[in-house]
Each structure stands twice: as C-alpha cells, then as structure tokens.
N, C-alpha and C positions, 0 to 999 in steps of 0.2 A: 546195483548204484556205480554210477561212472564221475564219482566229481572227487574233487577232493578234502580235505577238514582242517580248516586252522593250518593249512596249509603242506595236506598230507601229498605225501610221496608215493609212487609205486614201489615196494622192497625191492630189492636187489639180492640177492642171495649169493655172499663168499664164506664159500666154505674153508675152515680153518683146521687143520689136525689137531685130534687132541693129542698132547705130548703122550707117548709112548712111554710110561710107566711101569715100576714095580715093586714088591714088595708084598709085606704082610698085613693085614689087618684086620683087627676086632672090632663089636660093635659092646658098647656097654649100656645096656639096657636099667641100671640103677634106678631108684624110686627118688623122687624128688621130694621126698616131705621129711629129706633130715637137714635139709637147709644148705649153710655151704661149710660145711664143719671138713677145715682142709687134713683133716687127720686121715678120714673115711678115704680121701683119696692122693692121687700121686700126678707130678707131672709128668709129661711125655719125656723121653728121652730127646737129646737134643738133636738125633736123627731121625726124630719120627715126626709127622705134621699131624699133630690131632683136629679134628674137626670135629666142632661141636654140633648135636645136632638138636634143636628145640622143635619136638613135635607135638601136635594137638592126641596121644594114642589114647586118651581116657576121655570124658568128657561131653559135650551135648553131638561132636560130629567127629567120633571116633578112626571112621573109613579117612577122612584125611589125611590124619597123622600116619595112620598106616599105609597107605599109599603112599607120601612123602617115604617112610624110612624102607620102605621096600624098595623103591628106585632110585633109592641111594645106595640098600648093600648091594642090589644088582651093579650100580654104578662103580660102587668100588672090587665087587668081584669081578670084573670087566679089566681094567684098572691095570688088578695085580696080576692078570693073564698075560699083558703085555711088555714090551720089554720096557727096564729103568731102571731106576734106584731109590725113588722119596718112598718111603715107607708110612701110610696111609691108615690112620684108625678114627672111627664114629664114636663120637660120644652121645651117646642117643639119651635125652631128657624127656619126660614127660611133662607138657605145659597146662594138662587137662583142663586144654579149654578155656582157662579164665586167666586175667590181668597178674591175679595171686600167682599162679601156678605157671605163669611164661618168663614171672619173674623170677622166681625160685629157678625154672631150669637153665635160665642164663646164667644166673648166680653160680653155680655148680656145674656148668661150663668154664666159665671163669676161673673159679677156685681149681678143676681140673690141668689148666691148663692149657683150655683149646686159644692154637692162634687163628683160630676162625670159626666163625656161628653160622650155620643155616638154620632160619628159622629165629624166629615162630612166624606163623603164617597170621595176615590178619593185622591189619591194621592198627587195631585198637590196643592191642597184644604189642603191637612196635612202638606203639606212644606210650607203652607203660614199663617198657623196659629198654630205652630208647638213652637217655641218662645215664642207666646204669651199665649197657656196653660201653658207650664214650668214653667215657671217667675208667674202665678198664683198658683203653683203648685198644679193642679188639675187635676189628672188620665185620661185620654180618650182613648175610643177604637171605632178602624175605622177598615172598609173595604177596605184601602188603602194595597198594593201590591209593589209599587214599591221599586227594592232593592236598593233605595237612600234614602229609609226611615231605612233602618238596622240601630244603633245605634245614632240615630239622635238624638231622642228626650228622655229625662228622663223619662217623662210623658207618651208619650205613651206604647199601647197597638193596635198588631193588632189583626183581629179575622178572614183575610185569610189567605192563605196561601201563604208566598211568592214570588213575579214572581223569584228571582232567581233559585227555585226550580219547581214552576207552569211550567216557562217559558220551563228549563231545559227538561221538562216532554216532553212537545211539542216537542222540537228542538230533539229528541230521537225519538218519533214517527213517525217524519219525514224518518230517517233513518232506525231505525228497522222496523217499518211496513209498511212501504212506499215504504223503499229500494233506497231511494231518494241518486245521483250521484253527484249531483248541485242542489242546494235551491234557490227561489225567496221569499228572506223577504219582506212584507208590512206592513207597522207599523205607526201609528199616531206620532205626531212629539212630542206631548206632555209628561211627564214626565213617565206614567205611560206605554205608545207607545214602546217611547224609550229604558226605564229600557228591556221591555222585549225583543227588537231587540241587543240589549246589550248581554244579556245572551246568547239567541241562537247563534249569531255572531261568541260568546267566545265557544259555543258548537261545533260548526261547522269547527270553527279553528281546533281546537282540536282532532277532527276527521279526517280532510284531506280532508271536504267538501265542494269546491266551492262555493260561493253562492250571489247575486245581491241584494241589496235594494235600495227600493222606500218608502219613506213619505209620509203622507197624513196629513192636518189638519182636524179637527172637524170642522167641517164646511162647508168643499168644495162639491161642487157640480158635480163635472166633477173629476174622478181618472180612465177615458180611460188612459189617457196618459202614467202613471205610470203603470198600468195592465198590457195592451201591453209591454213597455220597458221588464218587469218580464217573461213576456208570450214568450220574442225574445232574451231573455238572454239567453235559452239552457237550463233553470230551468227544472228539471221534478218535481217539489214537491214546494209547496206552504207554506210559514211559514206567516199567518195572524195576526196580535197582536193587534188592533182595538177597540174602544171602543163601545159600546153596539149600541147608538145612532148612529152607521155610518152602521151600518151590512148593515141592507138591500139597501142602495145606493152602499155598494162595491159590496156584493151577486148578485143585480141587472145587476151592470157593467159586471161582470164577467160570467154572465150567457148570458148575451146579446153577450159579445166578443165571443163567443164561448170557454170559459179555459176550457178544460177539462184537466187541472192539477191538483190530487189530493193535498187537500189542510187539514190543518193544524192550528187552531185557535182560539186565546183565550176562556176564560168562557164565553164571549159574545154572543155564535153561543149556549149554551147551557140556555137561559133568556128568560121566555115564552114570555113576553112583545115585545121582539126584533123580535123573532120568527114567532111572530103575523103579523108584518108589512113586511113579506117576503111571498113570494109563494115559496109553499114547492121543486119546482122542484130550486132553487135558491140555495139551502143549500144540497139537498139530497147527501149523501155518506160526506160529512164535518165532518174531526173529529174533535172535540176536546175537551180542557183539563176544565174540567167539575166540579163545589163543589156543585151545586144545583141539581139533575134528580130526579125529583117527581117520573118516575119511578123505585128509587134504592128499594130493597126487604128490608131495616133497617127500625125497626120498628117506630123509631123519626124520621123518612121522613115523612112516611105513617101517623104516628098521626098528625103530623103538618099538612102535605096536607088536609087531614081532616077537623080539629079545623081552617085553612086559610080560607075554601072555604064558611066552617060554616057562619063563623064570619065577612067574608066579601065578601062572592060572587064571588070573583074570585080564579085564578088560585096561589097556592102559588110558590114562584120563590125567585131566589139569595138575592136579597134585601132585603125582610123580613127576610128569614130566618137568613141573617148571623146578622144584631141586632137584633132577638127575642135570639139568642145564644148570643150576647152581654149581653143582661137583664139575661139569666141565672147566666152570669160569672161574675155582679156585685153582684146578692144575696147571689152566691157561695163566692164574696171575703171579702164582712161582713162578713159571717159566720168565714171564716179564720182568717181577720185580727181582728174580736174583735170588729167592730165602724160600720159608715156611717159619720167618718170622713172624708175627701180625704188620708190623709197618712194613714189610717187603710184601704181601700180601696184598695187603691197599695200598702199595702203590701200581702193583701187577692190575690190579682191579682198575684202579683208574683206566687205563693205558689200554683195556682190551678193545678192540675194532674187528669189525666183521669174524666173528665167532660165533660162527653156527651152531644154534641147538635146536632142539625140538619145539620150541616156541616161536620160534623165529631166527633175527639174528642180533648178537650183543654188539654194541657201541655205548660202549660208556660214554654222557655226556658230563657236563658241569655242574650237574647237581645228583650225580653219580645213578642216574639213572641207565639201567645198562639195557633193557628194550623198548621196545616205539611203534611198535605195530601190533595188532590184531586183525581178527577178520570179520564181516560181516556176513550171519547165518541164516537158515533160517530153517525150522524143524518141519521135516516131512514124514509123511509115515510111508514106508516100507515092507517091507512083505520079509520075513525070517523064513532063515531052513526050515524050518517046521509046520510050515506056512499063516502062522499067525504075524498078527499086525504090529509093529515096530514102529516108535515115532524116533528119527534121529539126526541130528546138524550137517545141513549143505553149507559147506562152502558160496557165500556168491558173490564176494570180493575181497580179497589179503589188501590190506594195504596199510602204510608209515606212516609216520611222522616226524616230522624236518623240525628235531626240536631250535 
C-alpha cells in the first residue's frame, strides 16, 4: 500500500544513544493483595530511581505480564553493565489483569515511593487508574491505545500508536489494499475494541463504504453467531479489532465456518504468543496493523530479538518490546529533565524527540503520545527449520503519523 493515511508520512529514523549509566537494581515482586499499607514498604533513597511496574503477571493473559517483566529486567541488567551513576530499582506489582488489581498495583507503587510507573497495559486498566496516578502526580507510561485516552490524564504518556491512527490504517487497508465495497466489523466490547470500531466506522462513513458490526466479550467461548451474521451481511472484507487472548478462538471459528473473506486485524495477529495458539492455516493471508515484527530489517529490532532470546530463551514480541522502549524513555527523560524526581521525569518525557526504540521512534506530542507509527503486515506461511509449516507476519509497509 503506497498511500498516506490521515497525513501519514514515511518514518525517518533518528538514532539517539541511550545515556550510559550504571548502578544497582533490584526487583520487588511483592503480592498486591495487601493494598497500600505503607508500613510494609519503604521509600527509595534520595539517589535511587524506583520504577514501578504494573504488570498482569497473573490473570487471563499472564504471558503479557511475564514478557513485560522479563524485558524490563533485561533492560535494567544492560543498563547496569554500562557506565553511569543513576541507581535504578524495579518495583514490580501484579495487576492480575483486572481493574481492581491494576488500581491496587499502582497504589502500591505510589506508596513505595516510585517516581515513575510503567503500565498498566491495556486501555481499560489505564482508565481505571488514571485519576489515582494523576492525583499522586507520578508520570506513568502505558501501551494503552484507545482514543478515549487522548487528553484524559495529565501524567499519562503512551508508548504505542493510538488507535485513532492505527485503526484508520487498518480501515484504509480494507478499502485500498483489498478493494472492499462492504465491510463487516467484528470487535471486542471493551474500551480497546470499541475504540477501534469507532475509528474504523467513521473512516468507512467518510469514504461512503457500507458496513455491519458485531461485538463479542473477552472470555466468550462461542462467537459463531456473530461471525455468521457478518458473513451473511454482504460484506466482502472483515475488519477485526480483537484482544490477543481471543485470537485463537476467533480465527479457529472463522476457519471452521469456511470464512474466505479477506481479514484486516489489530496488532494482536502479529504477537508470537497468540500466533503459537493458532494453527497456521487459521491465520494464513490475514492482514494486520503490526508494531513489533521480528522479521523487520531495522537493526534495533534485530538486536532486541537476539538479546531477548539469549536472556530468556523466548521469542521477542510486542509486550516486552513495548516496555523495553519505555525503560529507555525513562532514562532519556532523567537526562532531559535533569533529575529523578517525578516532575523532572515528566518534564523530560515531554521533551523526548527522535529517540529510536524497538517499536519505532519516540517523538512526544502535545497529547503525551510518544509513538506515531506502525506497520501494515500480512501473515504468510513459511517453513520452519524442522520442515513444518508456520505462519509469520511480513511487513508490507512502515507508516508513521503526522500528529
């Protein structure tokens, strides 16, 4: 696809070296079920930067939190092996993948004296904790992408491309790449899915493309009724904005129902932990709006993938890469803001420009969005080393957004 979307410009990579700093770091994996009892915690020393980590280590998608924690621990280890003077600690708290758990996790981080918080991941969780973190005046960086997060919280910084633009890229792919004349929208009913649906439906309305829509809830075990309804609606293309934990169930159902319509999906389709839950034929040919694609020829992606594999034995993917970049943003913010207190970090985050990370290049805008780019990908069958068939994302075009 060789067109621009809402003023999209091809990305220009600008490499900014991570400030080389050293020190010591620890990881606190305390349970979050004790609330915010400050008697059980201690504030960091004056010369220690304590980074709170609100990660879904348990719950319905524990691998998301595990990859997030692994990447941050790797980032800290690499940081400590370089030269410098900042001492950094990670204070990891489990969100349990719920709004109540996320609120409890960030309250613990605040009580522990964290000057900045990474996470929680997911727009619904961010909306649940934003007022609390704002009241504490602690900057927090999240991978939440819902349009409802724009201008919502003063201390929130987002490190993935907002769905106002990512979903528009997906919607345009339906029209321009797949020549859709009638689109079926299948989306999760949560804030993430409904936000993507809203953006896509507005795009189709502006282009005069008729569409039908069906929703599902995360945790549903049968979505055949909704999919059959879309297949019978006259749609010649499907726009699927779903959470990754539901990808296997959705793609299996579409395959079993004999759905042969071209599909454009959210970034979930390019995440390895979700691909691993699917048979290759379920996803073959799907398009998606990807963010981390290991086959990318960008040097920073290849280095991260190799480092993560060596550190964990696992394949690098979106959740780890997202917060690995967020860690780099914090270090850069300390440099730009001139201190490790929350207000200095917030000031530094707002000044970030041209910082190359795994997902792309961070340029903070006036809505505290750091990321403005993503890739249009397609899932292609390839052959693994053992001769078996596997499906993997291939980048068709890298696009960035001119906010």
